[in-house]
C-alpha positions in Angstrom: 0.0 0.0 0.0 1.3 3.5 -0.9 -0.2 6.8 0.4 -0.5 9.5 -2.3 -2.2 12.8 -2.7 -3.6 14.5 -5.8 -3.7 18.3 -5.9 -6.7 19.2 -8.1 -6.8 23.0 -8.2 -7.3 24.0 -4.5 -8.7 20.6 -3.7 -6.4 18.0 -2.1 -7.4 14.4 -2.6 -5.4 11.9 -0.5 -5.7 8.3 -1.7 -4.2 4.9 -1.0 -2.8 2.7 -3.8 -3.1 -1.1 -3.4 -1.2 -3.3 -5.9 -3.6 -6.2 -6.3 -2.0 -9.5 -7.4 -5.0 -10.7 -9.5 -5.5 -7.4 -11.4 -4.2 -7.5 -15.0 -4.5 -4.2 -16.7 -7.2 -1.7 -15.5 -6.7 0.7 -12.6 -9.8 1.0 -10.5 -10.7 3.9 -8.2 -13.2 3.6 -5.3 -14.7 6.2 -3.1 -15.6 4.7 0.3 -18.6 5.9 2.4 -16.3 7.8 4.8 -14.7 9.8 1.9 -11.4 7.8 1.7 -10.2 7.0 -1.8 -8.7 3.6 -2.7 -6.9 2.8 -6.0 -6.5 -0.8 -7.1 -3.6 -1.3 -9.6 -2.0 -4.3 -11.2 1.1 -5.5 -9.2 3.6 -4.3 -11.8 2.0 -0.9 -12.7 4.5 2.0 -12.4 3.5 4.5 -9.7 3.7 7.3 -12.2 1.1 5.5 -14.4 -1.2 5.2 -11.3 -0.8 8.9 -10.5 -1.7 9.8 -14.1 -4.8 7.6 -14.0 -6.0 9.3 -10.7 -5.2 12.8 -12.1 -7.4 12.1 -15.1 -10.3 11.3 -12.7 -9.7 14.4 -10.6 -12.9 16.2 -11.6 -14.9 13.0 -11.1 -13.4 12.5 -7.7 -14.0 16.1 -6.6 -17.8 15.8 -6.9 -18.5 12.9 -4.6 -15.8 13.9 -2.1 -17.1 17.5 -2.0 -20.6 16.2 -1.4 -19.5 13.9 1.4 -17.6 16.7 3.1 -20.5 19.1 2.8 -23.0 16.6 4.2 -20.8 15.5 7.1 -20.2 19.1 8.1 -23.8 19.2 9.3 -23.7 15.8 11.1 -23.6 16.2 14.8 -22.2 13.5 17.2 -24.9 11.1 18.3 -26.2 11.6 21.9 -28.8 8.8 21.9 -31.5 10.9 23.4 -35.1 11.6 22.5 -35.5 13.8 19.4 -32.5 12.6 17.5 -33.1 11.1 14.0 -31.8 7.7 13.0 -32.1 5.9 9.7 -33.6 2.5 8.8 -34.1 1.4 5.2 -33.4 4.9 3.9 -36.1 6.5 6.0 -35.4 8.9 8.9 -37.0 8.0 12.3 -37.2 10.1 15.5 -35.6 8.4 18.5 -37.8 8.3 21.6 -36.2 7.1 24.9 -38.5 6.2 27.7 -37.6 5.2 31.2 -39.6 2.4 32.8 -38.3 0.0 35.4 -41.4 -2.2 35.2 -41.3 -3.1 31.5 -38.8 -5.4 29.8 -36.2 -3.4 27.9 -37.2 -3.1 24.3 -36.7 -1.3 20.9 -39.7 -0.9 18.7 -40.4 0.8 15.4 -43.7 2.4 15.8 -45.6 5.5 14.5 -42.6 6.9 12.8 -40.4 6.6 15.9 -37.7 4.3 17.1 -39.0 3.8 20.7 -36.6 2.5 23.3 -37.8 1.6 26.7 -35.4 0.7 29.5 -34.9 1.2 33.3 -31.4 2.5 32.5 -31.4 5.3 29.9 -27.7 6.0 30.0 -26.4 7.0 26.6 -24.2 3.9 26.3 -27.1 1.6 27.2 -29.4 3.2 24.7 -26.6 3.0 22.0 -26.0 -0.7 22.7 -29.8 -1.5 22.6 -30.2 0.4 19.3 -27.2 -1.2 17.7 -28.4 -4.7 18.7 -31.7 -3.9 17.1 -30.0 -2.8 13.9 -28.0 -6.0 13.8 -31.0 -8.2 14.4 -32.9 -6.5 11.6 -29.9 -6.6 9.3 -29.6 -10.3 9.7 -33.2 -11.0 8.9 -33.4 -8.6 5.9 -30.0 -9.6 4.4 -30.9 -13.3 4.6 -34.2 -12.6 2.8 -32.8 -10.4 0.1 -29.8 -12.7 -0.5 -32.2 -15.6 -1.0 -34.2 -13.6 -3.6 -31.2 -12.3 -5.5 -29.5 -15.7 -5.5 -32.5 -17.2 -7.2 -32.1 -14.7 -10.0 -28.3 -15.2 -10.3 -27.7 -18.2 -12.6 -24.1 -18.7 -11.7 -24.9 -19.4 -8.0 -25.6 -23.0 -7.4 -25.7 -23.0 -3.6 -26.4 -20.0 -1.4 -23.1 -18.6 -0.1 -22.1 -18.4 3.5 -22.3 -14.9 4.9 -21.8 -13.0 8.1 -22.3 -9.6 9.6 -19.1 -7.6 10.0 -18.9 -4.0 11.1 -16.5 -2.2 8.7 -15.4 1.4 8.5 -14.7 1.6 4.8 -16.8 -1.1 3.1 -20.5 -2.0 2.9 -19.6 -5.6 1.9 -16.8 -7.9 0.9 -16.2 -11.3 -0.6 -13.3 -13.5 0.7 -11.3 -15.7 -1.7 -13.1 -18.7 -0.4 -16.5 -17.2 -1.2 -17.7 -16.0 2.2 -19.6 -12.7 2.1 -19.2 -10.1 4.9 -22.0 -7.5 5.1 -21.9 -4.3 7.1 -24.8 -4.1 9.6 -24.9 -0.3 9.0 -26.1 -1.1 5.5 -29.6 -1.8 6.9 -29.9 2.0 7.4 -29.7 2.6 3.6 -32.5 2.5 1.1 -33.5 -1.1 0.0 -32.3 -0.5 -3.6 -28.9 0.4 -2.3 -28.9 -2.8 -0.2 -29.7 -4.9 -3.2 -26.9 -3.3 -5.1 -24.3 -4.2 -2.4 -25.6 -7.7 -2.2 -25.5 -8.3 -5.9 -22.1 -6.7 -6.1 -20.7 -9.2 -3.7 -22.5 -12.1 -5.3 -21.0 -11.2 -8.7 -17.6 -11.6 -7.0 -18.4 -15.3 -6.6 -18.1 -15.5 -10.4 -15.5 -12.8 -11.1 -13.3 -12.2 -8.0 -11.9 -8.8 -9.1 -13.1 -5.5 -10.6 -12.3 -6.3 -14.2 -14.5 -5.4 -17.2 -15.9 -8.9 -17.1 -17.1 -8.2 -13.5 -18.8 -4.9 -14.5 -20.4 -6.5 -17.6 -22.0 -9.2 -15.3 -23.1 -6.5 -12.8 -24.6 -4.3 -15.5 -26.4 -7.3 -17.1 -28.1 -8.1 -13.7 -28.7 -4.5 -12.6 -28.5 -2.0 -15.4 -29.0 1.0 -13.0 -26.3 -0.1 -10.5 -24.3 3.2 -11.0 -27.3 5.3 -9.8 -27.8 3.0 -6.8 -24.0 3.2 -6.0 -24.1 7.0 -6.3 -27.1 7.2 -4.0 -25.4 5.0 -1.4 -22.2 7.0 -1.6 -24.1 10.2 -0.8 -26.0 8.6 2.0 -24.9 10.0 5.4 -25.6 7.6 8.2 
C-alpha cells in the first residue's frame, strides 16, 4: 500500500494505492462511504502511471468527495437521546427514549419513531440497545434479500455463507473462499442500495476482481447499478 495525494486546483485528494495480485490491466478507483479513496492497480504498474490515472479522474473524484464533506459538516455526534433522528431502510425516524423499570427493555419501530424503553437510559445503554436492534434486523433482511437475489443469479448453485461484520470503509466484501461479509450499517440505507451491495458481492463469486468482465456481469443483472451506488455514496448515516 502506498499513500499518495492529488492536488486538483485548490482541492487536495489523498488516496491509497493497493497493488492487487489478480488485477491484470485496468486501474480501479473507489470512493468509500467515509470519503477515503482507494486505488487498485496491477502489481507491476508504475506508480507514475497510477498517479496519471488518478489525475485524469480528478474532476470525477472532486464531486462525490465534496458532497460527502459538505454533508458531514452538518452531522452532529450522536447523543442517543429523545429527538434525534436515525435511519432505517433509507427513512429517517425520530428516537424516543422512555424510562420504565417495570417493563422489559425493548426497541420498537412504531408510528414513525424508534422507541426505546429501559430502566437505564444512560447514553451507552441506549446506544447498545439500538445497535443490537439494527444487527438483528440486518440479519433478517439480508438473509431474505440474498435468497431472492441468488434465485435470479444463474451462476450461483448454492447460497453462499455470509456473516455480519462492522467495517469502517466497506459495505460488503467477498473473501477468496466465497464468504460474504456484510456491514450491519447497510440496513440503514435504502432497499435499492442494499440490493446493489448484495448483488455486487454475489458477482464476485463468479469474477473475483473488478475487471471489465465483472462490471459486464453486474450491468447485465442490474442496469442501474451506478445510480444506486451514487445514492449509497451520498447517504450519510
